[in-house]
C-alpha positions as CSV (number, residue, x, y, z in Angstrom):
1,M,9.3,19.6,5.5
2,I,7.5,17.5,3.7
3,F,7.4,13.9,5.1
4,D,6.0,10.5,3.8
5,F,4.5,8.6,6.2
6,D,4.5,4.6,5.2
7,G,8.1,3.6,5.2
8,V,9.4,7.3,6.3
9,L,7.6,6.6,9.9
10,L,6.0,3.3,10.2
11,R,7.5,0.1,8.5
12,G,4.6,-1.6,6.1
13,D,1.9,-0.4,4.2
14,A,-1.1,1.1,7.5
15,F,-4.6,1.4,5.2
16,G,-3.1,-2.4,4.0
17,L,-2.8,-3.4,7.5
18,F,-5.9,-2.2,8.3
19,L,-7.4,-4.5,5.2
20,R,-6.2,-7.5,6.0
21,R,-6.2,-7.4,9.4
22,T,-9.6,-6.0,10.1
23,A,-11.7,-5.5,6.7
24,F,-10.5,-8.6,4.9
25,T,-11.9,-11.1,8.1
26,G,-14.4,-13.2,8.5
27,A,-17.1,-13.6,5.5
28,R,-15.5,-10.9,3.8
29,L,-12.1,-13.6,3.4
30,P,-13.7,-15.3,0.3
31,L,-14.7,-12.2,-1.2
32,A,-11.3,-10.6,-1.0
33,V,-9.5,-13.5,-2.6
34,A,-11.4,-13.5,-5.1
35,A,-11.3,-9.7,-5.7
36,L,-7.6,-9.3,-5.2
37,V,-6.8,-12.6,-7.8
38,L,-9.1,-10.4,-10.5
39,L,-7.6,-7.1,-9.2
40,A,-3.7,-8.4,-9.1
41,P,-3.2,-8.1,-13.4
42,A,-4.5,-4.6,-13.1
43,A,-2.5,-2.9,-10.5
44,T,0.6,-4.3,-11.7
45,I,-0.2,-1.9,-14.1
46,P,0.8,2.1,-13.8
47,A,-2.2,3.8,-15.3
48,C,-4.8,0.9,-13.6
49,R,-2.9,1.3,-10.2
50,A,-4.9,4.0,-8.5
51,W,-8.5,2.0,-9.9
52,A,-7.5,-1.1,-8.5
53,A,-6.8,0.4,-5.2
54,R,-10.3,2.2,-5.0
55,W,-11.8,-1.4,-5.6
56,V,-9.9,-3.2,-2.8
57,S,-10.2,-0.5,-0.6
58,R,-14.2,-0.1,-1.2
59,I,-14.5,-3.8,-0.8
60,G,-12.8,-4.1,2.3
61,L,-14.8,-1.6,3.9
62,L,-18.1,-2.2,2.1
63,G,-21.0,-2.6,4.6
64,R,-19.8,-0.7,7.6
65,N,-21.5,3.0,8.1
66,A,-19.0,5.5,8.1
67,D,-19.4,6.0,11.8
68,E,-18.6,2.5,12.9
69,L,-15.4,2.8,9.9
70,R,-14.2,5.9,11.7
71,A,-13.9,4.3,15.2
72,E,-12.3,1.5,13.5
73,L,-9.6,3.0,11.9
74,E,-9.1,6.0,15.0
75,R,-8.8,2.8,16.9
76,F,-6.3,0.8,14.4
77,G,-4.0,3.7,14.2
78,A,-3.6,3.7,18.2
79,D,-2.9,0.4,18.2
80,L,-0.3,0.5,15.0
81,G,1.6,3.6,16.7
82,G,1.7,2.1,19.4
83,E,3.0,-1.7,18.5
84,P,6.7,-2.5,19.0
85,G,9.5,-2.3,16.5
86,R,6.3,0.2,13.6
87,I,8.0,3.2,14.3
88,I,11.0,4.0,12.3
89,A,12.8,5.7,15.1
90,P,15.1,7.7,12.8
91,G,12.6,9.2,11.1
92,L,10.2,9.8,13.7
93,R,13.2,11.3,15.6
94,M,13.9,13.6,11.9
95,I,11.1,14.6,12.3
96,R,11.5,16.0,16.2
97,T,14.8,17.3,14.8
98,H,12.7,19.2,12.5
99,L,10.1,20.9,14.7
100,A,12.8,21.8,17.5
101,E,14.2,23.8,14.3
102,G,10.8,25.6,13.6
103,D,10.4,24.4,10.9
104,R,7.0,23.3,9.1
105,V,6.3,19.7,9.0
106,I,3.6,18.1,7.1
107,V,3.0,14.5,6.6
108,V,1.5,14.0,2.8
109,T,0.8,10.2,2.4
110,A,-1.5,8.1,0.4
111,C,-2.8,6.6,3.8
112,E,-6.3,7.1,4.8
113,H,-6.7,10.0,7.1
114,T,-8.5,8.9,9.7
115,L,-5.9,6.1,10.4
116,A,-2.9,8.6,9.7
117,R,-3.8,11.4,11.7
118,A,-4.6,8.6,15.0
119,A,-1.4,7.1,15.1
120,L,0.8,10.5,14.1
121,D,-1.6,11.0,17.6
122,A,0.0,8.3,19.3
123,I,3.9,8.8,19.1
124,G,3.3,12.4,19.9
125,L,3.5,14.4,16.4
126,A,-0.3,15.4,17.3
127,G,0.3,19.0,15.8
128,V,2.3,17.9,12.3
129,E,0.0,19.1,9.7
130,L,-1.5,16.1,7.6
131,V,-2.3,15.8,4.1
132,A,-3.4,12.2,3.3
133,S,-6.6,10.2,0.8
134,R,-10.3,10.1,2.2
135,I,-12.6,8.2,2.3
136,R,-16.5,8.5,2.6
137,G,-18.1,5.4,3.9
138,P,-16.6,2.5,1.6
139,R,-15.7,4.9,-1.2
140,L,-12.0,6.4,-1.4
141,I,-12.8,9.9,-2.5
142,V,-9.0,11.1,-2.5
143,H,-6.2,8.9,-3.4
144,N,-3.4,10.5,-2.3
145,H,-0.8,9.3,-4.4
146,G,1.7,10.6,-7.0
147,V,1.0,13.6,-8.9
148,T,-2.0,13.5,-6.5
149,K,-0.2,14.4,-3.6
150,M,0.7,17.9,-5.3
151,A,-2.4,18.5,-6.0
152,Q,-3.1,18.2,-2.7
153,L,-0.5,20.2,-1.2
154,A,-1.6,22.7,-3.5
155,A,-5.3,23.0,-1.8
156,Q,-3.8,23.5,1.3
157,G,-1.7,26.2,-0.3
158,V,1.3,24.4,-0.2
159,R,3.2,25.3,-3.1
160,P,7.2,24.0,-4.4
161,P,9.9,24.3,-3.9
162,W,10.0,23.0,-0.1
163,R,13.7,22.9,1.3
164,V,13.5,19.3,2.2
165,A,11.2,16.0,1.1
166,Y,11.8,12.3,2.5
167,S,10.4,9.2,0.8
168,D,11.0,5.8,0.3
169,S,8.6,5.8,-2.9
170,L,10.1,6.3,-6.1
171,S,6.1,7.4,-6.6
172,D,6.8,10.5,-5.1
173,L,9.4,11.8,-7.7
174,P,7.6,14.8,-7.9
175,I,7.2,15.7,-4.8
176,L,11.5,14.8,-4.3
177,R,12.0,17.2,-7.9
178,A,10.1,19.6,-5.9
179,A,12.8,20.0,-3.0
180,E,16.1,22.0,-2.6
181,Q,17.0,19.0,-0.4
182,P,15.1,15.6,-2.0
183,V,16.1,12.6,0.4
184,L,15.3,9.3,-0.6
185,V,14.8,7.0,2.6
186,N,15.9,2.9,2.8
187,G,15.7,2.8,-1.3
188,N,17.4,-0.5,-3.2
189,A,20.1,-0.2,-5.6
190,R,17.9,-0.4,-8.4
191,Q,15.5,2.4,-7.1
192,V,18.6,4.7,-6.6
193,A,20.2,4.7,-9.4
194,R,17.3,5.3,-11.2
195,A,16.2,8.3,-8.6
196,R,20.0,9.9,-9.0
197,R,19.4,9.9,-12.9
198,L,16.2,11.6,-12.5
199,L,17.2,13.9,-9.6
200,G,20.9,14.5,-10.2
201,V,23.5,14.6,-7.7
202,G,21.5,17.1,-4.9
203,L,19.3,13.6,-3.8
204,T,20.2,12.1,-0.6
205,T,20.3,8.7,0.7
206,V,19.6,7.5,4.1
207,T,19.4,4.0,5.5
208,W,17.0,4.5,9.0
209,T,16.2,1.6,10.7
210,G,15.5,0.7,14.4
211,G,11.8,0.6,15.7
212,R,10.7,2.3,18.3
213,G,8.5,0.3,21.2
214,P,5.3,1.5,22.6
215,G,7.1,2.6,25.9
216,D,9.7,4.4,24.3
217,I,9.9,8.3,24.1
């Protein structure tokens, strides 16, 4: 079973939240604003998005050594996992259902690995496998997005088809297309229409609302 992270288990963009709340603060803020203005046009071009993401990440992480950065990401991920309303309760329940049935569950995300791992651990999913983006110091070395997710899964010995894949994003069409049962989470009308054209009648759509508080089990 393949699960996306942002938008399926966690509301919002976890690494983007880290940059906004932690990295793009204080003296870095003017540089961050200037960089975002300059990179915004490139981010609208699909072929340039990965390049723009690398530079936004690098600017936000500049000046931190690897150990400091890892500790910050771990703290932020753990805090995010306990933030009221941040976790998407139906997604968490679905993962737990699959685990209880003995299914192999892999979370495959563009979020940075240390942050996503800390958040998953915080919500009781320490045993769930994770395939995520990787950084080395301030540099993004693997942006686990789009078709890169397929390559990263293959590197872990996981090859299609898989039984079910859950995602909220059409950037995950390769993942969804490789599933016997693709599930689009919280898609708007335009996303659903496009996904149905590309994936056919086998597509399942779900609306997952409701958050999980830090005291919930």
